[in-house]
N, C-alpha and C positions, 0 to 999 in steps of 0.2 A: 820314726825313721822310715824313709821311703825305700821301696824295693828298687833295685837297679833295673829290673824288668819293666817296671812302670814307666821309667824314663825312656827305655828302648821302644816301648810301644808308642809313646808320644812322638818319638823321633820318626819312626816308620810311618806313623799317621801323617806327619808333616810332609814326608817325602812322597806319599801317595796322593797328595793333593793335585788337582788338575793343573794348577799353575806350575808346580815343580816338575810334573811330568812333561809339560810343554817346554819348559826351559831345558830339561835334560834331552828331549828329542831334538830341539834346535841345536844344542851343543854337539850332539852326536853327528847330525847331518853336516853341520859346518866343519866339524873336525875331520870327518872322512874326506870331504872335498879338499880341504887344505892339506891333509896328510898325503893325498894322492898326487899333489903337485910336486914336481921335481925341485929339489933344493929348498924345500919349505919344511922345516921341522917343527917340533912341538914348542920350542921356546919362541920361535918367530910367530907361530899361531897365537900363543897366549899374549904376546906383546901387542899384536895387531888387534886382538879382541878385547883388550883391557878397557878401552873407553866405553864399550857397550855395557859394562857392569856398573858404571857410575850411578845409574838410576835404579839398580836392583838393591834389594836388601842383602845383608851379608850372607845369609844362608843360601839365597838364590845364586849369588855370585860364586860362592865356593862350589856349589853343585854344578854350575855352568862350567867352571874351570876344570873340574874333575871329568866331566863328560867330554869336553873338548880335548883335553890331554889324552885320555884313553882312546878316543876316536882317531886322533892324529896318529898315534902309534899304530893303531889298526890299519888306518888308511895308507900308511907308508908301505905296507906289504904289497900294495897294488902297483907300486912304481916299477917301471921297466927301465933298467939301466943299459 
């Protein structure tokens, strides 16, 4: 029986790979820019960026969506109404 911590270490190792870090960075930058645009929310951002994930693996696409969603919510703070 495997330890759950062994699986966690493997997951964190996969997240720390250079490709994943680059995908997270791209998602955050795109998300902040889209979030700062007036009238553009997180659901619109995810819908617009969905076709970009067709060539990604599943774990890369999920990490990209998490990064974009959280960055859009953060970028929405910079809107001036």
